[in-house]
C-alpha positions in Angstrom: -51.0 -11.8 14.9 -50.2 -13.5 11.6 -47.6 -15.7 13.3 -50.2 -16.8 15.9 -52.6 -17.7 13.1 -50.0 -19.8 11.3 -49.0 -21.6 14.5 -52.7 -22.3 15.3 -53.3 -23.7 11.8 -50.2 -25.9 12.0 -51.1 -27.3 15.4 -54.7 -27.9 14.4 -53.6 -29.8 11.4 -51.1 -31.9 13.4 -53.4 -32.8 16.3 -56.5 -35.0 16.2 -59.8 -35.1 18.0 -61.1 -32.4 20.3 -57.8 -30.5 20.3 -57.9 -30.1 16.6 -61.5 -28.8 16.7 -60.7 -26.4 19.5 -57.6 -25.0 17.7 -59.5 -24.6 14.5 -62.2 -22.7 16.3 -59.7 -20.5 18.0 -58.0 -19.8 14.7 -61.3 -18.7 13.2 -62.0 -16.4 16.1 -58.6 -14.9 15.9 -59.1 -14.3 12.1 -62.5 -12.7 12.7 -61.1 -10.4 15.4 -58.2 -9.4 13.2 -60.5 -8.6 10.3 -62.7 -6.4 12.6 -59.6 -4.7 13.9 -58.4 -3.8 10.4 -61.8 -2.6 9.3 -62.1 -0.3 12.3 -58.5 0.9 11.6 -59.3 1.6 8.0 -62.5 3.5 8.9 -60.7 5.6 11.6 -57.7 6.5 9.5 -58.0 10.1 8.4 -58.1 10.8 4.7 -56.3 13.7 3.0 -58.8 16.3 2.1 -58.3 18.3 -1.0 -59.1 21.9 -1.1 -61.5 23.2 -3.7 -59.5 26.5 -4.1 -58.0 27.2 -7.5 -54.3 27.5 -7.5 
């Protein structure tokens, strides 16, 4: 996913006109989707529960 973002940023900076705008928009959407994916992954990841029992 990171490679895709890098490629989209490079192509959007090289091209001009509507193509540049479209590639920039797609890059933004990909970054937002990636951020949402990681937030959901962090929330779903189980955490280690410590017991309250004395050792």
